[in-house]
N, C-alpha and C positions, 0 to 999 in steps of 0.2 A: 247597517247590518252587523251583528255581532259575529266575530270570527270564532270558530270552534277550536281554540287552542287547548291542548292537553299537556299535562306535566310529563317530563322525561325523567325516568327513575333509574338511578345507577347505584351499584354497591359503593359504599363510602370509600373503600380503598382505591377503587378505579377512579372515582370522581377526584380524589386527592391528586392522583397522578396527572390526570388530564388538565385539571384547573391550574396546576402549578407548572405545567409544561412537561409532559411526560417524555418528550423527545428532545434530544440535544440540539438538533438542527432542523430547519424547514424540510430538508430532504428526508430526515428521519420520520417526520409526520406524514409526508406525501407518499412515502414508500408503502404505507399501510393500505392506501387505495390501490396501489399496484398489486400488492399481495392479494387483496380481495378479488381483483379482476382475474388474476392468475388462478386462484382456487375456484372461481366461478366458471372456468372453462373458456375464458375470453381468448381470442386470438391477438388482441391488441389492447393497450391502454394508451389513450392519447391525452396528453396534458398540455394546456396552454396557460402561460403565466401572465399574459398581458405585457410582455417585454416591449419597450423599456419602461413603461409607466407603472406597470404592475398594479393596475387598478381593477383587474379581473382575473379570476382563476377558474379553470374547468378541468374535469377529468372524465373522459368518456371511455367506456369499454363495451364489448359486444358479448359479454358473458351471459349466463342464464338469467341474470337479474334477481330481484327479490320481490316476493308478493307483498301486498299491503298488509295481509294478516301477519306475516312473519315480521315485517317492519314494526308493526304496532307491538308485537311481543317483545322485540328488542328494546323499544322505547319504554316499555312498562316493566323494566327490571331484568331483561335478558342480556343486556350488554355486560360482557365480562364472564359469560357462562356459555361460551361457544362449545359445540360438540364436534367441531371440525377435526380436532386432533384426538382420535380415539386410539386405543391400544393396538389396533390392527394396522395402524399406519396406512390409512386409506389413501387411495390415489384418485386423481381426477382425470380430466380430459387428456388423451394421449399418454396415459400412465404417469402424469405429473404427481410427484409426492406433494400432498397438501402442506401448506406452510403456515396457514393461520393458526392461532392458538386460543386467544381469549375473546375474539369477536369485537375488539375495540376499534378496528380499522375504520368503521363507519364514522366514528367521532374523532378521528385523528386530526381532522381539519380544525377542531375547536382551538388548537394551539395557534393557528394563523388567522382565523376569522371567527367572529362571534355568531355569525348567521350564514346559513347556506341552504341551497335547494337541492332536491333529489328528484330525478325523473327515472322511473324504472318500468321496463317492459319485461314481464316474467314469462319466459317462453313455455315453461311447463304447464302453468295454469291458464295461459293465454289471457292474462290480466295486465293492467297497467295502472299506475298511480303517480301522482306528484306529491311531494311533501316539502315542508320548510321547517328548519330547526333553528332555534336561537338559544344561546347559552350565556346568561349573565355570569360573570366570574365570581367564584367564591374565593375568599382569602384562606390561607392555611389555618389561621387562627379561628375563623368561622367554622371550618370543617371540624377542627379539634373540639370546639365547643359543642357542636351538634352531636358528635359521637359520644362525648362525655355525658351529655344530658341523657342520651338514649341508654347508656350503660347504667346510669343511676336509676333510671326508671324501669330498668329491666326489659326494655322493649326496643330491641335493635331492628331497624327496618331501613329499606332503601331511602336515600336522600333525594328529594325533588330538586332537579337541577335543570333549569331551562324549560322550554316549551316546544311543542311541535304541532303541526296540523297536516292533515292529509286530504287528498281529493282523488277519487277514482276517475280514471280516464278510459276511453275506448281503446281496446288493444288493436294495434296495427299489425296485420299479418306480415311476417318477415322481420319485424323489429324485435330486438332483444338487447338486454344489457342495462347498465346504469350510467347516467350522466349526473355528475355533481358540479354545481356552479355556485359562484359567489362573487359579489362585487363589494362585500363588506369586509375587506381585508383589514387586519389590524394595522395601525399606523406604524408600529415598530417593525412589522414584517415588510411593509412597503418601503419604509425609510432604509432598511437594511439592503433590500434587493435593488433599490434604485441607485445605490452607491456603485457606479460604474467607472469610477476614476481609474481603477486598475484593471479594467476589462481586458482579458488576454487577447481577444480578437483585435482590439485597437493596438495594443502593444506589439503584437506579432504581425498582423496583416494590415494595420491602419484602417480597419473597417469598423464602423460604429453600429452596424446592424448585427442581428443575431447570426450565429454560425450557419453557413449554407449546408454543412454536413458534419457528421460526427468525426470524420477524418480531419476536417479543418480544426475542430475543437481539440483533438488530440495533438495535432501539430503545434497548436498554440500553447498547450500546457506541458508537453513533454519536450522540453528543450533546456539546455544548460543555463539559460538566462533566468529561468523561473525555478528557483531552488525549492519553493514551497507554494502551495495554493493559498497560503496565508497572504502572499503578495499579489494574488489575483483578486478578482471581484467576488462578492458573495454569490452572484449568478453563476460564475464558473464553478464555485464550490458546490452549488446546488446541483448543477448538471453532473459533476463528478460523483457526488454522493449518491444520486439516483442510479447512475450507470453502474456504480460499484456494488450497490446493495441488491439490486433487482436480480431475479433469476434469468439472466441473459447469457448468451454465448459470448466468447471472447471476440475482440476485433480480429478479423481475419483478412485484412487487406494485404496487398503486396506492394513492395516499394516501386514496382514498375508503374503503378497507377498513382504514385505519389503519396499513398497513405501509409501510416506506420505499420510495421509487422512485428509480431511478438514471437520470440523463440519458443515459447511454451507449446505452440501447436505442432512443433516438430518432435515433441516427446510423445511416444505412442499412447501412454496412459491418459494424457491430457487431450490428445486428439480424439480418443474414444469418448471422453467426458464431453467434449465439444459436440460430437455427433449426437450424443444422448440429449443434451440440452436443446439442440436445434430440433430434435424430433418432437419436443413438446409444443412447437409451433406457437410461440408467444413473442410479441415484440412490444417495445415501449417507445413512444414518440413524445418528445418535449419540444414544443414550439416548432413542430415539423421536422425535428432532428431525430432520426432513429438511433437509439442508444445501443451501445455494446458494452461488454465488460471492459473497462479501460486499462487493462493491465498490459503494459508494453515492457518487455524484458528482452535483452539487457537495456539498461537505462543509465548510462554513464556519461561522464564529461566528454569523452571522445565520440559519443553518439555512434557506437559500434552497431552496424546494421545486423539484423538477424541473419541475412544472407551470407555474411562474412564468417558466421560461426560454423565450426566443423564439429559435428557430433560423432561420437564413437559408433562403430558398426552395431555394437550392443553394449548395454551398461555392464559395469562390473558390480560385484556384490560386496557389501560391507556389513559389519556387525557392530552392535553396541549393546550395553546392558541397561535396560529400563529399570530404574530404581524408584519405587514408590513405597516409602516406609519399609516394611519388612518384605514387601513383594519385589521380586527380582525376576525379570524375563530377558532372555537372550533374543534380540530382535535382528532380523535380517532386512536390509534395505537395498535398493538399487541406486547406483551412482553413475552420473554422466559427467565425465571430464570433457569440457568443451574448450577447444582451441579457436583462435581467431587468425584468419588468413593475414600473413605479412605483419604479425604483431606477436609480442611476448605476453600479451594480455590473455588471461585464462578465466573461464567461468566454471562453476560447478552447480549441478542440480541433483538433489537427493530425493528419490521418490520412496514413500513408505506406505504401508498398508497394515492396519491393526484391526483385529476382530477378537474381542475377549469379553467375558462377563465381569462386570465390576459391581460389587455389592449386590450380586444376584441378578443383575439386569445387563442386557447386551450393550456393549459400546463398540461401535463400528465406525472407523474413519480412515481416510486415506489423504494423501496430499504431497506437497513438495516443499523443499527449502532451496531457494536459489541464492547463490553467493557469487557476487561479481567483484571484479577488481575496481575499486573506486566507489565513491558515494553514489547512491541511487537518487535520481531526481524525477519528478518532484518528491519532496520528503514524504508525501502521503503514501508512497509505495513501500516505505521502510517498515520492517517489523513483520508481524504475523496477523493474518486475517482468518477468522473462523467462519465457515459457511455451514449453516444448518439447512439441509435439503436445498442447496444452491442459493440460499439467501444469506447475504453477509450479516453477521451479528456485530453491529458497530462498524468501525473502520479499522485500518491497520494499527496494531498495538506495537509501537516502537520499543516498548519495554519488554516485549516478548514474554508476556504472561508473568511479569515481575521476575525475570531471570536474576538470580541473586549475586552473580559475580560481575566484576568490571571487565569489559572486553573492549573498551576504548571505541575506536571508530568502526569496529566490525558490525555493530548494530546498524550503521548507516549503509552497509554494503549488502544487507540481508533482506530478502523479501520471501514470504512464505504464505501459502494458503492451505488450510485444513478443511476437508470436505467431510462433514459428519453425516452419515447415512442412517445411523441408529444410535439413540442415546442423547443425553444432555438436555432433554426437554424439561425435566424438572429443575435444572440449573438455570434455565433461561429467565431473565428478568422480564417484567411486564412490558417494558418499552422495547424489548428485543434488541437492546443496544449493548448487552453485556451478560455476564453469568454470575451466579452465586459462587464465589471462590471457595466456599466450604463444601460444596457438593462433591461426593466421592468420585463421580465420573469426570467432573472438571479437574479435580486434583490428579486423576490418572492421566488425562490429556496433558496437563501442565508438566507432570513428571516425565512423560514421553518426550515432549519438546525440549525440556531442560536437559535431559539425559543425552539426547542425540547431539545437542549443541556442545555440551561440556565434554563429552567423551570422544566425540568424533570430529565435528565440523570445526569448532574454534581452535583446538590444538593443531590440526592440520593447516588451518588458515595461517596461524602464527608462523609455522615452519616454512610454508611456501612463500609467505610474504618476505620473511627474512632472506630466504634463498633468492627470491626475485630481486629484492633491493640490493643484495650483494652483487648479483650479476650486472645490474644496471650501474652500480658504482664502479665496477671493474671496467665496463664498457666506456663509461664516461672518463675514467682515469686514463685509459688507453688513448682515447681521442685527445684529451688535454695534453698528455705527455708527448704525443706525436706533434702537436702544434708548437709546444715549447721547444722541442728539439730543433724544429725548423727555425724558431726565433733565435735559439742559441747559435746555430750555424751562421745566421745572418749577422748577428751582433758581433761575433768574434771572427768574422771572415774565415770560417771553417776551422779555426783553431780548436774549438770544442764543438763536437757534433751531437753529443747526447749525455744524459745523466742516467745512472743505473744504480739500483739498490741491490747489493749482493746478499742474498739470504744466508742464514747460518748453515743451511744444509749444503751449500756450495762452498763455503769458506768458513771453517769452524774456528780458526784462530787468526785474527788480524791484528797487526801491531798498530795500525792507525785506523781512525774512524773514516777518514776521507783521503782519497788520493786522486791525482789527475793522471790517467794513463795516456801518455803522449803518443804511444803507438796506435792505440785505437781512438785517440782523441775523445775520451770519455771521462766524465767525473764519476768515480765509483765511491759508493758509501757502503761500508761493511757493517752489517747488523751484528756480527759476532764481536765487534769491539764495544766495550761497555759505554764509551763516550757517545757512540752512535744512538744508543737508546734514548738518552736525554735530548739529543739533537732532533731526533725524528718525532718524539712525543707519541701520542696515541696512534694506533695503526691507521685509523681513518684519516689522519693528517700526514701520513708518510709521503704521499705524492706531493703535497704542497710544500712540506719541509724540504724534501729533496730538491725541488726546483729553486727554492731560496738559497740553499747551500750551493747548488751548481752556479747560480748567478754570482754568488760571492767568489767562488773559486775561479770562475771564468774571468771576472773583473780583475782579480789579483794577478793574472798572467799578463796584463797590459803593462806597458813600460812607464807611463806617466800618470800622475794623480788625476789629471783631467780626463784622460782616456778611461781610467778605472771607474771614475764616477759615471761617465757617459754610458759605459757598458752595463754597469750595475743598475743604474736607474732605468735604463731602457728595458732590461730584463725583468725588473720588478714590476714595471708597468705592464709588460706582457703577462706576467703571472696573475696580477690582480684585476686586469681589465674585465 
């Protein structure tokens, strides 16, 4: 029996992207299936990867499905010509803002498999069908040659790429949605995903099975021993990528039940956003793990818990000047200075809201910039993440939209999210993994972020870090001096009790640089004497230099050479131990 295969037609530019790997990661490709389910009004998207063999993949949703008629239209040249994103910014189920754009999500799996099946129950027409699609790969050179030949002949038309076949099925009452399955996974995908040598569940819990919950997954990746997901397995990266990019609420566990907690939900604006996202009623499961937005802050080496953070009663207001070429705007933002119980560690969160027309079109976004003391881990939290209608565009940009100035380690202490409600659609790349950096609206967003960092956040960060480091050095010096004074008393049998630097403000003219005050039994070093300056050296070495001088003077008070050596060497050992 001859099978009724029909050609799949795509616009050449879409075909080129898909054939050569339109998405940077497997998660980037699979997220398109999740977006399709979300736009179709599904309450869930359930994904199975065939862990740990990865010989099977499926994605099931309970959305409205697709009719066979519409499916055939897509296969016959309609892919890449979606009408989901219209100018009126249509919304879907529960007021969800639609996130699809070009309608290429159906073929996103072409990057990880050359053949897959679709089963659809279309609720509106009460019809059902099954289909199979197969895509032989084109090389880029072949695509270029086909397009060049078409141009020379003056006859541009869609390129035939692959084949499909359909079969109508009886509609089952109560069934709806789409199920995509494949066992024809590309060997490169399987080989990559099967590399579980650095599986975080093994390293952290000594468990070779998949994670029992999303909380366990977070506990495995959000810890100081894992500086970056680069050192975890591709499967860990896949889970993180899907959880990060999908339109999901933040993880909202509490430390009482052992799950991580994020400080973000204690910020009123983000708590409001969380409530809105939850109202959309959508969840994503991967291998029976329900995903959440995996952003846990703070995330520092001390593992400061969110419960230890003390927020102000209300935020203070700050201002900066947004500079975008000749355009200058005075911007007001809210600022949260966050303290930590029993610690001098401080965090800051800046909340902003922007709504202006750029190039004649509205640009509306809001978001936060979080700055912590110490490096964020894993590294994948560092930088800035742009979300367009709650879907992440790419991953965190550690270069913060090509920030032009060197700020050293501060980039590793910064984590930010921008939530775009209106605008940037024309700047979005086909793979939805980045933006056209020459787009006027993108340039305005970039100028906003760079201006707030350059004018407000980084200068203050430098000042506060300098102040904090000075205080820590002073506290350390006080502690070390106290210990040395004790050693000095023990070594000299109370002949000398302490060493003291006399500042110029207390003694403006001193005839000697150093003297031993026998009444107070103190070695005194006078900063006002010129010789003291060369002896003490740089200010940060004053404490060390003063202790060496005191060791010398104390030893000189002893009567015999042997005793002088004993006291001096003993004190030097105490100084440098």
